[in-house]
C-alpha positions as CSV (number, residue, x, y, z in Angstrom):
1,X,156.8,56.2,-138.8
2,X,154.0,56.9,-136.5
3,X,152.1,60.0,-136.3
4,X,154.2,61.1,-133.2
5,X,157.4,60.2,-134.6
6,X,156.6,61.9,-137.9
7,X,155.3,65.0,-135.7
8,X,158.9,65.5,-134.0
9,X,161.0,64.4,-137.1
10,X,159.2,67.3,-138.8
11,X,160.2,69.8,-135.6
12,X,163.8,68.7,-135.8
13,X,164.2,69.5,-139.3
14,X,162.3,73.0,-138.6
15,X,164.5,73.6,-135.5
16,X,167.6,72.5,-137.8
17,X,167.0,75.3,-140.4
18,X,166.0,78.0,-138.1
19,X,169.0,77.4,-135.8
20,X,170.9,77.4,-138.8
21,X,170.0,80.6,-140.4
22,X,169.7,82.5,-137.1
23,X,173.5,81.4,-136.0
24,X,174.8,82.4,-139.4
25,X,173.0,85.9,-139.6
26,X,174.7,86.6,-135.9
27,X,177.6,85.1,-136.6
28,X,178.3,87.8,-139.8
29,X,175.7,90.4,-139.0
30,X,178.2,93.0,-139.1
31,X,180.3,91.8,-142.0
32,X,177.2,91.7,-144.1
33,X,176.0,95.1,-143.2
34,X,179.5,96.2,-144.5
35,X,179.6,97.7,-147.5
36,X,181.5,95.5,-150.3
37,X,184.3,98.0,-150.5
38,X,185.3,97.9,-146.9
39,X,184.7,94.0,-146.2
40,X,188.8,93.7,-146.8
41,X,189.3,95.6,-143.7
42,X,186.5,93.7,-141.5
43,X,188.4,91.6,-139.1
44,X,186.3,88.5,-140.0
45,X,187.0,89.0,-144.0
46,X,189.5,86.2,-144.1
47,X,186.8,83.9,-142.4
48,X,183.5,85.1,-143.8
49,X,184.4,85.8,-147.2
50,X,183.4,83.1,-150.2
51,X,186.8,81.9,-150.0
52,X,187.2,82.0,-146.4
53,X,187.0,79.4,-144.1
54,X,183.8,79.2,-142.9
55,X,182.4,81.1,-146.1
56,X,184.2,78.4,-148.5
57,X,183.1,75.6,-146.3
58,X,179.3,76.9,-146.4
59,X,179.3,76.6,-150.0
60,X,180.9,73.2,-150.2
61,X,178.0,71.7,-147.7
62,X,175.2,73.6,-149.0
63,X,176.3,72.2,-152.9
64,X,176.4,68.6,-151.3
65,X,172.8,69.1,-149.6
66,X,171.2,70.1,-152.3
67,X,172.7,67.5,-154.7
68,X,172.1,64.8,-151.8
69,X,168.5,66.2,-151.4
70,X,167.9,66.2,-155.1
71,X,169.6,62.5,-156.4
72,X,168.1,60.9,-153.3
73,X,164.6,61.6,-153.7
74,X,164.4,61.0,-157.4
75,X,166.0,57.4,-156.8
76,X,163.6,56.5,-154.1
77,X,160.9,58.0,-156.5
78,X,161.8,56.2,-159.5
79,X,162.7,52.7,-157.7
80,X,160.0,51.0,-156.2
81,X,162.3,48.3,-154.7
82,X,163.2,51.1,-152.3
83,X,159.7,51.8,-150.8
84,X,160.9,49.3,-147.4
85,X,163.1,52.4,-146.7
86,X,160.3,54.5,-145.9
87,X,157.4,56.1,-147.3
88,X,158.1,58.4,-150.5
89,X,156.1,61.5,-148.5
90,X,158.7,61.5,-145.8
91,X,161.6,61.6,-148.3
92,X,160.0,64.3,-150.3
93,X,160.0,66.1,-146.7
94,X,163.7,65.4,-146.2
95,X,164.1,66.5,-149.8
96,X,162.6,69.8,-148.9
97,X,165.0,70.3,-145.8
98,X,168.2,69.7,-147.6
99,X,167.0,71.8,-150.4
100,X,166.3,74.7,-147.8
101,X,169.2,74.3,-145.5
102,X,171.4,74.0,-148.5
103,X,170.3,77.2,-150.4
104,X,170.4,79.0,-146.8
105,X,174.5,78.0,-146.8
106,X,175.0,79.0,-150.2
107,X,173.5,82.4,-149.8
108,X,175.8,83.1,-146.9
109,X,178.7,81.6,-148.8
110,X,178.1,84.2,-151.3
111,X,178.2,86.8,-148.6
112,X,175.4,88.4,-150.5
113,X,177.2,89.7,-153.3
114,X,176.0,88.2,-156.5
115,X,178.2,88.6,-160.1
116,X,179.0,86.9,-163.5
117,X,178.0,83.5,-164.2
118,X,177.4,82.2,-160.9
119,X,174.8,84.8,-160.4
120,X,172.7,82.4,-162.9
121,X,173.3,79.6,-160.5
122,X,172.4,81.5,-157.7
123,X,169.1,82.8,-159.1
124,X,168.3,79.9,-160.7
125,X,168.6,78.2,-157.0
126,X,166.2,80.9,-155.9
127,X,164.1,79.9,-158.7
128,X,164.0,76.3,-157.4
129,X,163.2,76.9,-154.3
130,X,160.3,79.0,-154.6
131,X,159.1,76.8,-157.3
132,X,159.4,74.0,-154.7
133,X,157.2,75.7,-152.3
134,X,154.6,76.1,-155.0
135,X,155.1,72.3,-156.4
136,X,154.5,71.5,-152.4
137,X,151.2,73.1,-152.4
138,X,149.9,71.6,-155.1
139,X,151.3,68.1,-154.3
140,X,149.2,67.9,-151.2
141,X,146.3,68.7,-153.3
142,X,146.2,65.6,-155.3
143,X,145.0,62.4,-152.8
144,X,147.6,60.0,-152.3
145,X,147.7,56.3,-151.0
146,X,150.0,56.1,-147.9
147,X,152.9,54.8,-150.4
148,X,152.6,58.2,-151.9
149,X,151.0,57.0,-155.2
150,X,148.8,59.4,-157.0
151,X,145.3,58.0,-156.4
152,X,142.8,58.5,-159.4
153,X,139.1,60.2,-159.4
154,X,137.5,56.8,-159.0
155,X,139.7,55.8,-156.2
156,X,138.9,59.1,-154.2
157,X,135.2,58.8,-154.8
158,X,135.7,55.2,-152.9
159,X,137.1,57.1,-149.6
160,X,134.0,59.2,-149.4
161,X,131.3,57.7,-147.0
162,X,127.9,58.2,-146.4
163,X,127.7,60.9,-144.0
164,X,123.7,61.2,-143.9
165,X,123.7,57.2,-142.9
166,X,126.5,57.6,-140.5
167,X,124.7,60.5,-138.5
168,X,121.4,58.9,-138.5
169,X,122.5,55.5,-137.1
170,X,125.1,56.6,-134.7
171,X,124.4,59.9,-133.8
172,X,121.2,61.2,-132.1
173,X,120.4,64.5,-133.7
174,X,117.5,66.0,-134.6
175,X,116.3,65.7,-138.4
176,X,117.0,69.6,-139.1
177,X,120.4,69.2,-137.9
178,X,120.8,66.5,-139.8
179,X,119.9,67.7,-143.0
180,X,122.3,71.0,-142.3
181,X,125.1,68.8,-141.6
182,X,124.6,66.7,-144.9
183,X,123.8,69.7,-147.4
184,X,127.0,71.5,-146.2
185,X,129.0,68.4,-147.5
186,X,127.4,68.1,-150.6
187,X,127.9,71.6,-152.1
188,X,128.5,71.6,-155.7
189,X,131.5,73.1,-157.3
190,X,129.1,74.9,-160.0
191,X,127.4,77.3,-157.6
192,X,130.7,79.0,-157.5
193,X,132.6,81.1,-159.8
194,X,133.9,79.9,-163.3
195,X,137.5,81.2,-162.7
196,X,139.6,78.6,-160.5
197,X,141.5,80.9,-158.0
198,X,138.0,82.9,-157.1
199,X,136.0,79.6,-156.9
200,X,138.5,78.5,-154.8
201,X,138.7,81.0,-152.1
202,X,135.2,81.4,-152.4
203,X,134.4,77.4,-151.5
204,X,137.3,77.8,-148.5
205,X,135.5,80.7,-147.0
206,X,132.1,78.7,-147.8
207,X,133.6,75.9,-145.9
208,X,134.7,77.7,-143.1
209,X,130.9,78.9,-142.5
210,X,129.7,75.6,-142.7
211,X,131.7,74.1,-140.5
212,X,131.3,77.0,-137.8
213,X,127.3,76.5,-138.4
214,X,128.0,72.9,-137.8
215,X,129.7,73.4,-134.2
216,X,126.9,75.8,-133.3
217,X,124.4,73.1,-134.4
218,X,126.4,70.2,-132.0
219,X,126.1,72.3,-129.2
220,X,122.3,72.4,-129.1
221,X,122.3,69.0,-129.3
222,X,122.8,66.3,-126.2
223,X,126.1,64.6,-127.3
224,X,129.3,64.1,-125.6
225,X,132.5,66.1,-126.3
226,X,133.7,63.0,-128.0
227,X,130.6,62.5,-129.9
228,X,131.1,66.2,-131.2
229,X,134.7,65.6,-131.7
230,X,134.1,62.7,-134.2
231,X,131.4,64.3,-136.1
232,X,133.4,67.5,-136.7
233,X,136.0,65.0,-137.8
234,X,133.6,63.5,-140.0
235,X,132.6,66.7,-141.6
236,X,135.7,68.0,-142.2
237,X,137.3,65.0,-143.9
238,X,133.8,64.9,-146.4
239,X,134.5,68.7,-147.1
240,X,138.0,68.0,-147.9
241,X,137.6,65.1,-149.9
242,X,134.9,67.0,-151.8
243,X,137.5,70.0,-152.5
244,X,140.3,67.3,-153.9
245,X,137.5,65.6,-155.9
246,X,136.4,69.0,-157.5
247,X,139.9,70.4,-158.4
248,X,141.6,67.0,-158.7
249,X,142.2,67.5,-162.7
250,X,143.4,71.0,-162.3
251,X,145.9,70.0,-160.0
252,X,147.1,67.4,-161.8
253,X,147.6,69.3,-164.8
254,X,149.2,72.5,-162.8
255,X,151.6,69.5,-161.6
256,X,152.5,68.4,-165.0
257,X,153.1,72.2,-166.0
258,X,155.1,72.4,-162.8
259,X,157.7,70.2,-163.7
260,X,157.9,71.8,-166.6
261,X,159.2,74.7,-164.9
262,X,160.7,73.2,-162.0
263,X,163.4,71.2,-163.5
264,X,164.9,73.3,-166.6
265,X,166.0,75.6,-163.5
266,X,167.5,72.7,-161.5
267,X,169.3,71.6,-164.4
268,X,170.9,75.3,-164.9
269,X,171.6,75.6,-161.5
270,X,173.7,72.1,-161.3
271,X,175.4,72.5,-164.5
272,X,176.8,76.2,-163.7
273,X,177.1,75.1,-160.0
274,X,179.7,72.3,-161.2
275,X,181.6,75.2,-163.8
276,X,182.2,77.4,-160.6
277,X,183.6,74.4,-158.6
278,X,185.9,73.4,-161.3
279,X,186.9,76.4,-162.2
280,X,187.4,77.1,-158.5
281,X,189.6,74.1,-158.1
282,X,191.5,75.1,-161.2
283,X,192.5,78.5,-159.9
284,X,193.9,76.5,-157.2
285,X,191.4,77.8,-154.3
286,X,191.3,75.2,-151.1
287,X,189.6,75.0,-148.3
288,X,190.9,73.4,-145.4
289,X,192.8,70.8,-147.2
């Protein structure tokens, strides 16, 4: 998938999620704002209640989307023979899409009424969704190959380039500018706070200042617009790799701990959801068939 196609792919998935949320909110706005004890008399009650035409369908399709999202990504991740069917990161993005759209549908299926054992499944789903956002953040901090394989420390270090040599041989900058640019990409993490979060934000702020300073320096040198863009791309790539090298082990450990928290919530959600479906069928609740 080309970069342009990938951007279109992400935009389409985002638009589907956004439109679904907006349309369902619009359709049921008055119903969901009606007090629970008065909903029975609402004109849309038979349509929007959890066992209604739309409400029941949202529960079915929302559950199916989550099951497909989880199972398809797990299968693709565990069987390398399926690598010819797309990159793992694209499957992860599709997994996130289905597991975002699914909970939205389930939320409207409940008609914002939570109670009983199903409430445990619902809040487990919320926990899975929120922890998924955190997991996605941690995931993108760990350098990977194009196929999605996690890189080790030595492999990440091999990605670094000698920015000083490149700038000296390719671009015509004065000595002072070269030194400032090179130094800005070599600041050590030891210069920052011992606490990880404090260190992360201080480092982020310092990198932003360095990028701004380098942009000012490049304006003073006789470089074309394309050359300035290439130098900035080189600098940002170097700074990004430095950040990833500094926090690689921390992020890898966090990702392991994240799995320990994410998986149990997903299993609880799945088990109770299955119980809910079985009980619904036993009591004779049917949809359109």
